[in-house]
N, C-alpha and C positions, 0 to 999 in steps of 0.2 A: 187713609192717606199715609200714615206712619208705616204701616206694614208694606205698602207699595214702595215707599222710599227705601226701606230696609232690603226688600227684594232686589231693587235696582242696584243698590250698593253691593249686595252679594254677587249679583250677576256681573257687575263691573270688575270685581275682584277675581272672579273665576275667569273672565276674559283676559285680564292682565296676566294671570298666572299661565294661562294657555298660550298667550303671546310670547312670554319669556321662554317657555318650553319649546315652542315652535321655532323660535330664533336659535335656540341651542341645537335643535335637531338639524335645521338647515345649515348652520355653520359647520356642524360635524360632518354632514354629507359633503360639504364643499372643502373639507379639511382646512377650514379657516380657524385655527386654534385660538387666535387672539379674539376673534368675534365670539367664539363659543365661550371663552372665559368671561368676556364682558357680559354676555347674556346670563351665564351662570352666577356671576357676582350680583347682577341685578335681581335675579330670581331669589338668591339667598337673602338679600336685603329685604325683598318683598315678603318672603316667608317668615323672616325674623319679626317683621312688623305684624304678622298675623299670629304670632305666638307659636310658630313652627320652626324655631331656630335649628333644632337638630336635623330636621329634614333638609333645610337650606344648606347647612354645613356639609351634609353628606353629598349633596349634588355638587356643590362647589369644590369640595376636596377631591372628588373624582376627577374633575377637569383639571384642577390645579396640579395634581400629582403627575400629570402627563408632561409637564414642563421640566426641562432639564437645564435651561439657561434663560437669561434675560430677566432675572429676578429684580433688577433695578428699574424695569419699565413700570410705567404708571398702572397698567392693567394688572400686573402681578402684585404690585404694592397694594393696590386697592383690594384685590382678592385676598391677600394675606391679612389685611386689616379686617376684612369682613369675617374671616375665619376666626379671628380672636375675639369677636364680640359675643 
């Protein structure tokens, strides 16, 4: 029973990560930078929670670095905050 629950949790985490990555890919294909940033910020926070902070930062910094203006918007403020954690 315990092993089954652990497997279900692991599967849910894998599905969550895959969903964040798929959202980033779709937003990138649609050239929806703000949505890609939000997905990357969420993925970075998720990965940080999994003990994979550096990987999350790398993904987020790649998207964040493409912005040249709008740094006062909520999305960019949230991304910048996530990068500092």
